[in-house]
N, C-alpha and C positions, 0 to 999 in steps of 0.2 A: 401368685407364684405357685408353681407345683414342683414337686421333687422330680428331678430328671431321671430317666431310665438309663441304666448302664448299657453300653454297647453289647450286642449279643455275644461277641467273642472276647469280652473283657478278661476272662480268666486266662485265656491263652495269650492274648495281646499284652496284658499288663504284668504277667507273672514274673518276668525277668527284667523289668524296667528299673533303671536307677531311681533313687528317691525323687530327684528333681523332675524327671520325666513323668513319673507316676503322679506326683503332686500336681503338676501342670495339667495332666490329663483329667484328673478329678476336678480341678478348679474350672477347667473349660466346660464342664457339664453345667456349671452354675453361672458362669460369666459369659454373657453374650459377646461375640466378636464385634458387635456394633458398639459395645461399651469399652472393651479392652481387646485389642487384637491378640490372636493366638501367639504371635511373636513376642508381644509385650508381656503376656502372661508368663511365657517361658523365661523371659529375661528377668522378670520380677522374682520368680521362684529361684532361679539360679543365683541371683544377687542375694536373696534372703538367706540361702543356706550355704553360701560360699565361706562364711566365717565359722562353720562348724568344724570341730577338730577331728571328725571321723569321716572318711571318704563316703561311707554309706549314710551319713547324717544321723539316722536312728537305727543302728545295727540291731539285729535280732540274734541273741545269744542262746545257745542250747545249755540248759542246766545239766550238769553231769552228776551221775551217781545217785544212790539213795532214792528218795521219793521224787527226785527231779527227772527221772527217766521219761523222755518224751515231752518234757516241759521246756518252754522257751521264755525269755524275758526280752522286752523291747527297751533298749537303752535310750532314754530321752534327755541325757545330761551332757551331750557333746556340743551344745551351743555356747555362745560367747559368755553367758552368765552362769553356766553349769545348771540351769533350771529347765524343767520340762516346758515351762512357759515360752522358752525361746522358739520352740517349734511353731507356735502360732504367731507370736509377737514380732519375730523378725520379718515375717511376711506382711503383717499388718502395718508395721512402720514404713515399709517400702511402698505399700499400697497408698498410705496417706501421702507420702512424698510424690508418688506418681500423679495422683489427682490434683494435688496442690500445684505442681509444675504445669500441668495441663491447663488449669484455671488461670494461672498467671500468664501463660503464653498467649492467652486470648485477650489480655488487657491491652489497651491503647498505650503507646509510648508515654511515659510520664505518669501514668495512672498508678496509684498506690497498689503494690503487690499484697496479696493476702498472705497471712502467716498462720501457722498452726502451733498451738501449745498443747501438749498432752501432759496431763497430770496423772500420775499413777500412785497407787497405794497397794499395800500387801496386807494380807491377814496374818502374816507371820508363819504361814504354813511351809515355808522353805527352809526352816531350821532355825536353830538358836546360835547366836554368836556371842562371844565374850566369856565372862567368868561362869564356870559351872558350879 
């Protein structure tokens, strides 16, 4: 595998794209249309970020005043669990589901369908809950 090259006009072409279109364009650099069609990539991305509470998914906010002049912050907390991890994991979950459905669609009638169980853990880096 090699790292794909950006299109020559990527700055101009991508600069005003909504998050979902930009994400799909970047993912298409890495995902062969023989593996997942361009339409399916777009659908997976749109489904993955449809639950985010901000229309821009990950809005960029300008910091005002003081030392913040010319500085911006990318908000990664608008997903369903309010965690930055939602940006990657919402897509990953839909990708798992996509491949599982495709594998099961190839099975003969009556053949046992495959299932997927994902077990997750956290290092506790998302904050503390409970008594302080």
